[in-house]
N, C-alpha and C positions, 0 to 999 in steps of 0.2 A: 218681527222687526228685521229689516235688512241692514246688515253692518258691513257688507262687502259686495262689490259689483265687479265681476270678472268678464272681460270681453275676449272672446276667441277671435284672434286677429289673423287673417291671411292678408294678401295684398290687394283684395278686390275693393272696388268703390263701395259696395254694399257693406263691407266690414267697417269701413271708415264711417259710413252712415250709422251703423250700429253703435260704434264707439261714441258718436256725438249724442245719441239718445241715452246711452249708458251714463255718460258724463252728466247730463241734465238730471237724471234720476239720482245718481250718487250725490250730486251737489245739494239737491233738494232734501234728500234723506239723511244727509250728514254721514254718508257711508264711505269707506275706503274704495278707491278705484284702481284697478290694475288691468293690464292687457297681457294676454298669454298667446304666444306663438309657438306652435308645436312643429318642429322640424321632423318630418317623417317622410319616408320613401314610399310613394304610392305606385302600385303596379301600372304599367303603361295602359293595359286594357281598362283599368279603373279610371284613369285620367280621361280617357276617350269618352266615357259615358256622359260626362257633364258637358262636353263640347267646349269651345273656346269661350273665355271670359273677356269680352271686349274692354272691360274697365279695369283689368288686372294691373296692379302696380307692384313695384318691388316692395318686399316686406320692410326693408330698412327705411324706405321712403314713407311707408305707412306709419311706422313707429315714430319717425320724426314729426309727421303731421299730428299724431296724438300728443306728443310731448309739447309741440308748439301750441296746440289748442289748450292744454292744461296750463301752460305758462301764461297764456293770455288771460285765462280765467283765474289765475292764481290758485290752482288746485294741485295737490300732490298726486303723483301718478307713479305706480310701481310697474316696471316692465320685466316680464319673464319670458325668456326664450329657452325652450327645453327640447331635448330629443325624446321621442316616444311615439305613442299612438294617440291621436287626437281624442278619441272617445274615452280612453283610459285616463288621460290627463284631466279632462273635464269632469269625469265621474268622480275622480279622487278628490276634487275640490268642491264638489256639490254638497250642500247641506241646507238646512231650513232657513238660515240667516244669510245665505249667499245667493245672489242673483247671477246666474250664468247667462251671458248674452251671445247670441249667434245670429248670423245672417242666413237667410234661407237659400241664397245662391252662393256664387263663388266656389271655393274649394269644398265647402261644406255640403254642396249638392253633388259633387263629383263622385262621392263614394256611393252614389245611388240617389235618386231624387228624394231629397229630404231625409235620408236615412240617419244622418247624425242627429238631426232634430227629433225624429221619431224615436230613436233609441233613448235620447235624453228624457223625452216625455214619459217613456215607460220605466226608466231605471234611475233617473236622477233623484237625489234625496231632497231637492229644493226646487224653487221656481225657476222657469226658463223664460228669458225674454227673446222672442223671435222677431227680427226686423225683416219685413217682407218687401220693402221697397222705399224709395225716397218719398218723404211726406213733408210736413211743415217744419220739422226739426225744432218744434216748440212743444212744450208740455205744460199744462196747467190744470189738468183735471184727470180723475180716475173714473173710468167707465167699466162697469161689469154687467154680467147677464145672469139673471136668476130664472130658472125654469122649473124649480121644484126638485130636481135630482140632487144627489149627494155631491156630485162634482161641482154643481153651481153653488151649493152652500159653502163648500170650501173656498171657491173663488171669491164669493161675496165677503167671507170673513177675512181673507187675505187682502182684498181690495180695501176694506175698511181700515185695516191696520196700516196699509201703505199710504192711504189718504191722510190718516192722522200723522204719520211720520213725515210726509212731504208737505203737509199743510195744504194740499190740494183738495178741492171739493170732490165729493163722490156722487156719481149718478148710478143708480141701479135700474137696469132695464128689466122689467117683469115681462117675460116672453112666454106666453102659453104655447105648449107644444105637445109632445107625446106623453109627458109625465103628468101634467095637471092642466085644468081649465083656467081661464083668465082670473076669476074671482079667487080661486085657491092660490094661484101664483102671486097675485097682488098681496094677499094676506101674508103669505110666506115671505115675500121680499121685504115687506114692512117689518116683520118680526126678525128678519135676519140682519137688519142694519139699524143702528141707533142714530146715526148722523147723516146717512146718505139720502139723497133725493130719489124717490122711487117714481119711475115713469113707465108708461106702456103705450104702445101704438094701437092697443085695442085688438079685438078679434077680427082683423081685416082679412083673414085668410092667407096672409103672407107667412112664409116659412120663418122659423126662428132665425136662420142664417140671413134671410133677406131683411128682417127687422134689425138685426145687429148691424148689418152693412149700411142700412139707411141711417140709423142713429149715429154710427161712427162718422158718416159723412156730414151730419148736421152738427155734431159736437166736435168741432175742430180742436186740435191740440190736445186730444184725450189719449191717455194711456189705457188701452183696452186690456182687461183681465178676464181670462176665460178658464173654465174648469175643463180638464182633460178627461176623456172617457178611456181609461187605459185598455179596456178589453177590446175596443174597436177603433182606436185612434188611427191606425194605419189604414183600415178600411175606409174611414171617413176621409182621409187625405186623398184617396184616389177615387172615391165615389161621390163626393160632394156633400157629405154630412156637414153639420154646423161648423165644427172646428176647421175641417179641411177647406170648406167653402171660404171661410174668413181668411185663412192663411193664404189662399190663392187670390182673393179679390180685394181685401182691405190693405192698402199700402201704408205702412208705418209700423210702430212698435206694438207687439202683442205679448203680454205675459201669460204663460200657460202654467196653471197650477194643478198638480196631481192630487 
């Protein structure tokens, strides 16, 4: 069960996009919502790695936008501005019932391409919501992927709990890949969920990543839940494995479960 949603807020447009997704989830789940801005001094050479952010806003303006959004929706919002290191502050707040929300770009990419996100995937004690770009900004369904591996089992279990909490329908994509064939994956997916609709694109020869990307495009307004492969997540991010491929090509909110 998710009882708290924390948005890591910088001044970028993507961070505001991430906040709006976080607010939708918090509202549907009946969870507390807060924003966290960490004021830290980044070395000049580190800032140069990410390049300019054309959509960067002042942090104070970003906070006002968040407050206005919640006032309009009549939602309570907690605002925390602290000094420290971004990763340390996020890690200290991470737990199994807290959803940490980050944007893949903005300042969070400037400490190295995706390094904040990848660190959280490896070390956070709870789920991470990664917002990869502007999408529909509406959510009414949970979509997850089952391929027979342990990470996909954890993702399916989390997705089912989240769907029950938000009262959104759950769709489970049975995606045969390296771990199991189609028949075994279908059987495993059906055993892994009691309420979800299990679908498959069949053994069309498409990669698992291509299947997920296709279904995410068809299932509009879906919150995608993926299992992380901790031993190879960074490798996947740069070489096009399933999680990395989706983070690069699917625009919208993606929950990554360790």
